[in-house]
C-alpha atoms as an extended CHARMM CRD file, in Angstrom:
* protein
*
        73  EXT
         1         1  MET       CA            104.7080000000      102.5870000000      102.2950000000  PROA      1               0.0000000000
         2         2  THR       CA            104.5770000000      102.5020000000      106.0350000000  PROA      2               0.0000000000
         3         3  THR       CA            102.4350000000      100.1580000000      108.0800000000  PROA      3               0.0000000000
         4         4  PRO       CA             99.6620000000      101.9070000000      109.9940000000  PROA      4               0.0000000000
         5         5  ASP       CA            100.1460000000      102.0150000000      113.7430000000  PROA      5               0.0000000000
         6         6  PRO       CA             97.0280000000      100.6060000000      115.4860000000  PROA      6               0.0000000000
         7         7  THR       CA             97.8650000000      102.4930000000      118.6830000000  PROA      7               0.0000000000
         8         8  ASN       CA             97.8690000000      105.8420000000      116.8740000000  PROA      8               0.0000000000
         9         9  PRO       CA             94.9010000000      107.8840000000      118.2010000000  PROA      9               0.0000000000
        10        10  SER       CA             94.5700000000      109.6620000000      114.8630000000  PROA      10              0.0000000000
        11        11  GLY       CA             94.2010000000      106.3450000000      113.0380000000  PROA      11              0.0000000000
        12        12  TRP       CA             91.4580000000      105.4650000000      110.6150000000  PROA      12              0.0000000000
        13        13  LYS       CA             89.3130000000      103.8200000000      113.2740000000  PROA      13              0.0000000000
        14        14  TYR       CA             88.7910000000      107.1720000000      114.9760000000  PROA      14              0.0000000000
        15        15  ARG       CA             88.5050000000      109.0830000000      111.7230000000  PROA      15              0.0000000000
        16        16  ARG       CA             85.7660000000      106.7440000000      110.5270000000  PROA      16              0.0000000000
        17        17  ARG       CA             83.9340000000      107.1030000000      113.8250000000  PROA      17              0.0000000000
        18        18  ILE       CA             83.9700000000      110.8990000000      113.5480000000  PROA      18              0.0000000000
        19        19  VAL       CA             82.8420000000      110.7780000000      109.9060000000  PROA      19              0.0000000000
        20        20  PHE       CA             79.9950000000      108.3630000000      110.6320000000  PROA      20              0.0000000000
        21        21  CYS       CA             78.8270000000      110.3760000000      113.6350000000  PROA      21              0.0000000000
        22        22  THR       CA             78.8720000000      113.5700000000      111.5710000000  PROA      22              0.0000000000
        23        23  LEU       CA             76.8770000000      111.9330000000      108.7820000000  PROA      23              0.0000000000
        24        24  LEU       CA             74.3530000000      110.4960000000      111.2450000000  PROA      24              0.0000000000
        25        25  TYR       CA             73.9640000000      113.9060000000      112.8610000000  PROA      25              0.0000000000
        26        26  CYS       CA             73.3760000000      115.5330000000      109.4720000000  PROA      26              0.0000000000
        27        27  ALA       CA             70.8740000000      112.8380000000      108.5200000000  PROA      27              0.0000000000
        28        28  GLY       CA             69.0610000000      113.2950000000      111.8190000000  PROA      28              0.0000000000
        29        29  ILE       CA             68.7470000000      117.0550000000      111.4120000000  PROA      29              0.0000000000
        30        30  VAL       CA             67.6170000000      116.7910000000      107.7870000000  PROA      30              0.0000000000
        31        31  GLY       CA             65.2150000000      113.9710000000      108.6710000000  PROA      31              0.0000000000
        32        32  TYR       CA             63.7250000000      116.0400000000      111.4760000000  PROA      32              0.0000000000
        33        33  VAL       CA             63.2060000000      119.0800000000      109.2550000000  PROA      33              0.0000000000
        34        34  VAL       CA             61.6750000000      116.9830000000      106.4740000000  PROA      34              0.0000000000
        35        35  GLY       CA             59.6450000000      114.8510000000      108.8910000000  PROA      35              0.0000000000
        36        36  THR       CA             58.0630000000      117.8240000000      110.6370000000  PROA      36              0.0000000000
        37        37  ARG       CA             57.3110000000      119.3950000000      107.2430000000  PROA      37              0.0000000000
        38        38  GLN       CA             58.9740000000      122.6950000000      108.0230000000  PROA      38              0.0000000000
        39        39  ASP       CA             58.6070000000      124.0900000000      104.5340000000  PROA      39              0.0000000000
        40        40  THR       CA             59.9690000000      127.5080000000      105.3580000000  PROA      40              0.0000000000
        41        41  GLU       CA             63.0200000000      129.4050000000      104.2090000000  PROA      41              0.0000000000
        42        42  LEU       CA             64.7570000000      128.4880000000      107.4500000000  PROA      42              0.0000000000
        43        43  GLY       CA             63.9530000000      124.8080000000      106.9320000000  PROA      43              0.0000000000
        44        44  ARG       CA             65.3440000000      124.9190000000      103.3990000000  PROA      44              0.0000000000
        45        45  LEU       CA             68.4780000000      126.6780000000      104.6240000000  PROA      45              0.0000000000
        46        46  ILE       CA             68.9960000000      124.0510000000      107.3320000000  PROA      46              0.0000000000
        47        47  VAL       CA             68.6280000000      121.2060000000      104.8260000000  PROA      47              0.0000000000
        48        48  MET       CA             71.0230000000      122.8690000000      102.3770000000  PROA      48              0.0000000000
        49        49  THR       CA             73.5740000000      123.6120000000      105.1030000000  PROA      49              0.0000000000
        50        50  PHE       CA             73.6140000000      120.1280000000      106.5870000000  PROA      50              0.0000000000
        51        51  GLY       CA             73.5220000000      118.5700000000      103.1310000000  PROA      51              0.0000000000
        52        52  GLY       CA             76.6260000000      120.5860000000      102.2950000000  PROA      52              0.0000000000
        53        53  LEU       CA             78.2780000000      119.5300000000      105.5380000000  PROA      53              0.0000000000
        54        54  ALA       CA             77.5890000000      115.8660000000      104.7570000000  PROA      54              0.0000000000
        55        55  SER       CA             78.8780000000      116.2430000000      101.1920000000  PROA      55              0.0000000000
        56        56  SER       CA             82.0470000000      117.9930000000      102.2740000000  PROA      56              0.0000000000
        57        57  THR       CA             82.6440000000      115.4080000000      105.0110000000  PROA      57              0.0000000000
        58        58  ILE       CA             82.4710000000      112.5970000000      102.4490000000  PROA      58              0.0000000000
        59        59  ALA       CA             84.6930000000      114.5100000000      100.0300000000  PROA      59              0.0000000000
        60        60  TYR       CA             87.3690000000      115.2010000000      102.6540000000  PROA      60              0.0000000000
        61        61  TYR       CA             87.2150000000      111.6100000000      103.8830000000  PROA      61              0.0000000000
        62        62  VAL       CA             87.8720000000      110.2870000000      100.3710000000  PROA      62              0.0000000000
        63        63  PHE       CA             90.5310000000      112.9340000000       99.7190000000  PROA      63              0.0000000000
        64        64  GLY       CA             92.2750000000      112.1240000000      102.9880000000  PROA      64              0.0000000000
        65        65  ALA       CA             92.2940000000      108.4180000000      102.2120000000  PROA      65              0.0000000000
        66        66  ALA       CA             93.6870000000      109.0030000000       98.7450000000  PROA      66              0.0000000000
        67        67  TRP       CA             96.3010000000      111.4450000000      100.0390000000  PROA      67              0.0000000000
        68        68  GLU       CA             97.4930000000      109.1090000000      102.7530000000  PROA      68              0.0000000000
        69        69  ARG       CA             97.6380000000      106.1930000000      100.3380000000  PROA      69              0.0000000000
        70        70  THR       CA             99.7030000000      108.0220000000       97.7210000000  PROA      70              0.0000000000
        71        71  LYS       CA            101.9350000000      109.9460000000      100.1210000000  PROA      71              0.0000000000
        72        72  GLY       CA            102.4230000000      107.0960000000      102.5880000000  PROA      72              0.0000000000
        73        73  VAL       CA            101.9490000000      109.2930000000      105.6320000000  PROA      73              0.0000000000
């Protein structure tokens, strides 16, 4: 396995920052829709869409970590 390069701009520090910002953005949008009680079809679609974005972000984050660990990229 190779040692991670801390000067690499595509390192895990930046990946984590992007993932956390994406999850916070999704939580903010969903929280706003739920907090303002927008119980409409559009509100439900927004919650489902951003819930899917958050789920896929977590899944790709875990997959990327596992891939890099096993492949030693």
